[in-house]
N, C-alpha and C positions, 0 to 999 in steps of 0.2 A: 584256705586252699592255696597251695603254692603252685605256681605255674612257671615253667622254664621255657625259654625260647632258643631255638637254634636256627640260624639263617645261613644259606649257602648262596654266595654271590655267583652265585654262578656267572682335415688333410691338407698341411703346408709343407714346404720343402726348404731345407737349408743345405747348401752344397759348397764345398771347396773344390775347385778344379784347377789343375795345373798341367804343365807340359813336361814330358820326359823325352830325352833324346835317344833313348835306347831303341833297339829294333824290336819288332813285334814277334812273339812266338807264332809259329804257323798253325798250331792246333790249340783248341780249348783244352785246358788241363783239368781233368776230372778230379775232384776232391773226394776224400773218403771220411771227412770229418763233419761233425755237427756242433754248433754252439748253442748253449742253453741261455735264454734270456729270462731272467726271473722278474715276474710282475706280481706285486703283492698289494692286497687291500686288507682292511680290518674293520670290524664293527665291535666296539666294546661299550656301546651305549651312546646317547646323544652327545655331540661335540659342539661347542660354540661355533657359530658361523656355518653350520651344516644343518640340513633337514634332520629331524629326529630319527628318520629311518635310513639315512645315507651312510654308505661306506666311506672310509677315509683311505686315500691312496698313499701307500707307504713306500713306493719305489723311488729311488733317487732320480731326480729330474735329468732329462737329456740336456746336453750342452750345445745344441745346435743354434741357439740364439746368441751365442757368444760373439760380441762385436757388432751385432746387427740391432740398431736401436728400433727399427721398424718391427722386427721380429719380437722384441721384448714388449712392444706395445700391444701385441695381440694376446688378449687375456683368455681367449677361448681354448688355449692349449692346456686343457685341464689335466690330461694324462699324457705324460711324455716318458720315453724310455730310450736309452742308448741302444743302438743296433750294431753289433760287431760284424759288419759286412764291408768288404772292400772288393772292387771289381775293376777290370780293365776292358775298355770298349774301343773298337776301331770304327768310330762313327763316320758315316758318309754324309757330308753336308748336303742338305736339300734333296736327299734321296726321296723318290716318289713313295716308297714304302716307309712309313714311320719307323718300323722295326729295324731299318738299316741305318737310322740316324743314332745319335746319342739318345738311347731310349731306356725307359724302365717302367714297369707296371707292378703295383702291389696288389695283393688279393682284395677282392671286393668284400662286402659284408659276409662275415663268417660266423656260423653258429658254434658256440663253445659250451660244452657240457661239463659241469663241475660236480664232484661227488665227495662227500665226507667219509670218515672212517666207519660210519655205521650204514652207509648206503643211501643216505639222504642226498638229494641232488637238486640242482637248478640249472637253467640255461641262460646264457647271455649272448648278445650279438656284438661282435667285434668289428670295427671298421677303422682303418688307418685314414687320418685326415690331413696330416702334414708330414713332410720329410725333410731332413737336413743332410747335406752332402758336402764334402770337400775333397779336392784332389789336385792332380797335376796333368797338364795337357801338352801336346807337342806344338800347338798353335796358340796364338794369343787368346785372351779371355773369351769365354763363351758369353752370350747375352740371352736374356729372357725374350724369346721371340717365337711365336707359334708353338705353344706348350702342349697342345692337344688337350688332354684331360686335366691339366694342372693350370694354376694361376700363380704367376710369380708375385711374391710379396716383398722380397728384399734380396739384394746381392751386393757384394763388394769385391774389388780386386785385391789380390794379395801378391802384387808384383805382376809382371807382364804375362806370365803363363799360369797364374793361379787365381781362382775365383771361388768365393763362398756364395752359395745360393740358398734361397729359402722360398718355398712355394706351398700352396694349398692344393690338395688333391681333390678336385671337384667331381671328376668322373673316372673312378678307378678302372672301369671296364674299357675305356679308350686307351689308357696308357699315356705317358708323358714323354716329350722329347725336348731337346735344347739345340738351338742352332749356333753355328760358329759366327763370330763377328764378321768374318769374311763371307760375303754373299755368294761367292763362287760355288756353283753347283758341282758336286762330285769330289770336293776337297775332303781328304781323310784326316781326321783328328784323333790321335791316339790319346785317350784320357784314362788316367788312373784315378779312381774315385774311392773315397771312404764315406760310408754312410754314417753321419753323426748321430742320427736318431730319428724317431718318428713320434708324432702325437696321434692319439686315437680316441675314439669314443667307445663306450661299453654300456650297452643297455642292460641294466641290472634290475632284478626284483627288489622290492622293499626288504631291507634287512630284518624287519619285524616279522616277515613271513618265514624266516629260515630258523632252523633249530641250531643249537650250539654245535660247534665242531670246526674242523679245518677242512675246507673244500678245495679240491685240486683238479686241474684240467690242463690240457696241452693243446696248442695249435702247432703242428709241424709244417714247416715251409721248406720246399725245395728252392734253391737259388741257382739261376743260370739262364739258359736260352729258352727257346720255345717249349712250352709245356710245363715250365717251372712256375711255382706259386709266386715267387718274386722273380718276375720275368725281365731280363736285361736285354732283350732284343736279339736280332740275328747276328750282330757284329760283336757280341761279347767274346773276349778272348779267354778270360779267366775270372773266377769268382772264389772268394774265400770267406766263409766256408761254403760248401755247396748245399748244406742243410742247416736250417735254424729250427730251434724248438722254443716257442713262446710258452713258458711254464708259469701258470697262474696259481696263486694261492690266496684264498679268502679265509680269514680267521673270523669266526662269529662267536662272541662271548657276551651274551646278554647279562647285564648286571641285575642283581636283586638286592635292594636295600630296604630295611624296615626300621622304623623308629617308634618306640613305645614311650609314653609319658613315664616320668619317674614314679616308682611304686607299683608298676604294672606286674612285677613279679609276684604280687600277692593279690588275689581276687577274693573279696569277701562277698558271699551270696546273701541277699536279703530279699524280702517281699517287696513288690511295688509299693512305694510310699513308706517303707520302713516297717518296724515291728509294732507300731503304736496300736493298730487295730487288734492285734493278737493279745497284747499286754493289757489293754484297757477294756476290750469287749469280748475277748476270747474268740474273735473271728479267725478261722483258720486261713492261712495264706493260700492264694491260688497257685503260687509257684515261688521258688527262690531263684534269683538270677544275678548276674553281673555282666555288664557290657564294657569291654576294654577297647577304646579307640586306638588306632595307630596309623601312621603314614607309610605309604609304600611307593617305591620307585622300581619299575621294571619295564623292559621292552620286549621280553620274550616269554615263552611258556614257562609255567612253574608246575611243580607237583606239591601236594600238601597232604599230610596225615598227622596223626597224633601218636604219642607213646604215653603209656599210663603206668602209674604206680600200682593201681588196682584195675585190672582188665576184667570187665564183667561181660564176657562174651561179645566182644566187638564194640563195647561202649566203655569209656572211662568211668570210674566210680570214685566216690568219697566214702570214708569209713570212720565210724565212731570208735571210741576206745574199747568198747565191749565187743567189737567185731561186726556190728550191724553195718551193712553197706547199701548204698543206693546208687543207681546209675546217674550219670551226668551227661547231659546233652552239650556237646561242643560244636558250635556252628560259626561259619565264617561268612561275612558280607564283604564284597570287594567292589571297586569302582566299576562303572558301566563299560569301561574299556577292557574289562576282563570277562571271559565267558567260560562256562563249563558246559560242554556238549552243545554249544550254540546258545545257551540260555544265560540270563544274568545270574551272578553268584550272590544270592540273597538268602541269608540264614541257611546256608548249605551245611548240612550235618557232616562232620568230618569223621572218616573211618580211623580205626586203630591199626597201626602197623604199615610198613612200607609196601608190602605186596598189594594192599588195598588202596594205595594212595590215589587221590583224584588228580586228573590232569586239567590244568587251567590254561586257556589260551589268552594271550594278550593281543587284542585286535588293533590296538593303537598304543602309542607310547603312553605309559602310565607314570607320571612324574609328580611326586609329592601329592598324591591323592589319598583321601581318607578311606580307611577300611575299619571293620569292627569285628571283634571276636566275642562271641556270646557263650557264657556258661550258665546252664539252667537245670534245675531239678523240677520235675513235673509235679502237678498237684497231688497225685496219689502217693508219690514217693516223699513229698514234703509232709504229708499226713503221717506217714510211717515214722519220720524223723521226730515229729512232735511227741511221739510216745517215749522219747528219751530226753526228758527235760534236763537242761543244764549240760547236755552232751555237746561235744565239739566234733564235727565231721570234717575231715580234711583228706587231701590226696594230691599228689603231684601229677600234673599234666604237662607234657612237652609238646609244643606245637612245632612241627617240622615243615619248613617251606624250602624247597630246593629249586634252583634254576634247572629246568628240564633239560636233560642231555640227549 
């Protein structure tokens, strides 16, 4: 009997601050633009150095650690992204209201919903943890002092009026501020700032629980004064852009790999122990069968069914030269990490045709685990075959395993 197989694989802060000698515009200039920040992850099976169910971050890293040795030593900046925001603040030194100082506040933990092209979805929790800035001020370098909800990690001067700063956002709800080196209360420092980037955490589900697809979601942020998501305080003069869209894309592609031993394309059915009892004593076989072992790698759900050369009403069959046919049981056994309707896949009889395909869930990564494929003719049908001595029964069976979409 010939058998064919098809498989388908299916919160820190870095800031540059400097001084500009130009005059201040009298009004906040409203922008009508939005910048899109692309943030991408993927899962295409286990990767060395990652948990078997972990996503890989594929977004280019932010550059806010450039030139700051202390910043580079902080390995917790797992996810970083450049943030195309620049703003101008007329901060009042030591103002009693933090929001009147050089002030900024990023959104607190935000829920993100991601949906793929078929409507499957999952939720994630986003939180900014660090921020990087650089800019120009009208007064000498700012210093890390009294940061509110932030903790300064590193800074360096880039000339008299420019400073690069790096900090951790410990309490987003409080907001953060920076004081002038001059302790004089009420001094105004006009600061033009470029946000170099942020790092963030993202609480994600196990990739093994997700179906294949491209999941997308967005976090829209307004940028500006009071009431904005990215809040720049009461003394912000301008901000570009006034809207940000954090655009998330998660690609999930569960791999499916099968390895059969050489010669598995041909399965010869025999009685348990061979034909000796029948030949020597005339004892009819209880059944004819063959077990084909194979190795399987997958981290996602799969579907499985058969296609037959001889379809005997939902069962594959084998046929003699004179046309006599008998049904063939085709059954699958999979590792304990794979389930069908919550139960182990143990000698599970496979249906014929894609419409009847069985759905198999992978509850944990299945990597190089053994599985078995059984072909069997029952005792009654074996007895009918013995009525055709010297006959050869054969038929092609195609086993179809697909990464479930």
